[in-house]
C-alpha positions in Angstrom: 10.4 -50.7 5.1 8.5 -50.1 2.1 8.1 -46.7 0.5 5.4 -46.0 -1.8 4.3 -42.9 -3.8 0.7 -42.3 -4.9 0.6 -39.7 -7.8 -3.0 -38.8 -6.8 -1.5 -37.3 -3.4 0.8 -35.1 -5.3 -2.0 -33.7 -7.6 -4.2 -33.1 -4.5 -1.4 -31.2 -2.9 -0.6 -29.2 -5.8 -4.2 -28.1 -6.0 -4.2 -27.3 -2.3 -1.0 -25.3 -2.6 -2.5 -23.2 -5.5 -5.5 -22.3 -3.5 -3.3 -21.3 -0.5 -1.0 -19.2 -2.8 -4.2 -17.4 -4.3 -5.7 -16.9 -0.8 -2.4 -15.6 0.4 -2.0 -13.1 -2.5 -5.6 -11.8 -2.0 -4.7 -11.2 1.7 -1.3 -9.5 0.9 -3.4 -7.2 -1.6 -5.9 -6.6 1.2 -3.1 -5.5 3.4 -1.3 -3.3 0.8 -4.7 -1.5 0.3 -5.1 -1.1 4.1 -1.8 0.4 4.5 -2.1 2.6 1.5 -5.4 4.1 2.8 -3.7 4.8 6.2 -0.7 6.5 4.6 -3.2 8.7 2.5 -5.2 9.5 5.6 -2.1 10.5 7.5 -0.5 12.5 4.8 -4.1 14.5 4.5 -4.0 15.0 8.2 -0.2 16.4 8.1 -0.6 18.4 4.8 -0.3 22.1 5.4 -3.5 24.1 4.6 -3.8 27.5 3.2 -6.6 27.1 0.6 -6.9 23.3 1.2 -6.1 22.5 -2.6 -3.0 20.3 -1.8 -4.9 18.1 0.8 -7.9 17.9 -1.4 -5.9 16.8 -4.2 -4.0 13.9 -2.6 -5.2 10.4 -3.4 -8.1 9.3 -5.3 -8.8 10.7 -8.7 -10.0 8.6 -11.7 -7.5 8.4 -14.3 -6.2 10.1 -16.2 -5.4 12.7 -13.4 -5.3 16.2 -14.4 -3.0 19.1 -13.2 -4.8 19.5 -9.8 -6.0 16.0 -9.3 -4.7 13.3 -7.1 -2.9 10.1 -8.2 -4.2 6.8 -7.1 -2.8 3.8 -9.4 -3.6 0.3 -8.1 -1.5 -2.6 -9.6 -2.9 -5.8 -7.9 -0.6 -7.9 -10.1 2.5 -6.0 -8.8 0.9 -5.8 -5.3 1.6 -2.0 -5.3 -0.4 1.3 -5.0 1.0 4.6 -6.2 -0.5 7.7 -4.6 0.1 11.5 -4.7 -1.0 14.6 -6.2 -0.4 16.6 -9.3 -0.6 19.9 -7.5 2.8 21.7 -8.6 3.8 22.7 -5.2 3.5 19.5 -3.3 7.1 18.9 -3.6 8.0 22.4 -2.0 5.6 21.6 0.8 7.3 18.3 1.6 10.5 20.2 1.5 9.6 22.3 4.2 8.1 25.4 2.6 5.4 25.7 5.1 5.8 26.2 8.9 2.8 24.1 9.3 4.5 20.7 8.7 8.0 19.5 9.0 10.2 18.9 6.0 9.9 15.2 4.6 6.1 14.7 6.1 5.4 12.8 3.0 8.4 10.8 3.0 7.8 10.0 6.8 4.5 8.6 6.0 5.8 6.6 3.0 8.4 4.9 5.3 5.9 4.4 8.0 3.6 2.5 5.3 6.5 0.5 4.1 7.3 -0.7 7.7 3.8 -1.0 8.5 3.1 -3.5 5.7 6.2 -5.5 6.5 5.1 -5.8 10.2 1.5 -6.6 9.4 2.6 -9.4 7.1 5.2 -10.9 9.6 2.4 -10.9 12.3 0.1 -12.6 9.9 2.6 -15.3 9.1 3.5 -15.8 12.7 -0.2 -16.1 13.5 -0.8 -18.5 10.5 2.1 -20.9 11.5 1.7 -20.2 15.1 
């Protein structure tokens, strides 16, 4: 038996791996954004409405966000998106101060988003490696 090694094959495999990693990272980032938009939508749906200020403020405002603006900070390098609102009474709403939404409605959607991204990526991997 003869074992040989061709360094050109290793170089080609390294290039292929780098490409796959980049494609995979872009795919994960797409999924993170998808789930973040879903979480934002569900929080807005569940947000108690009196004047509509809290609901309108959740999410997309261009930085720097002011006192009544939303928070939406994307960090592609960290594969994370921070979302929220600078309206001062959002925490009280999430604590159950309104009868229109249960306590923890924001926390519930955050947890669903975390589970959702895990499930999506696990499904993606299973399909890819079938």
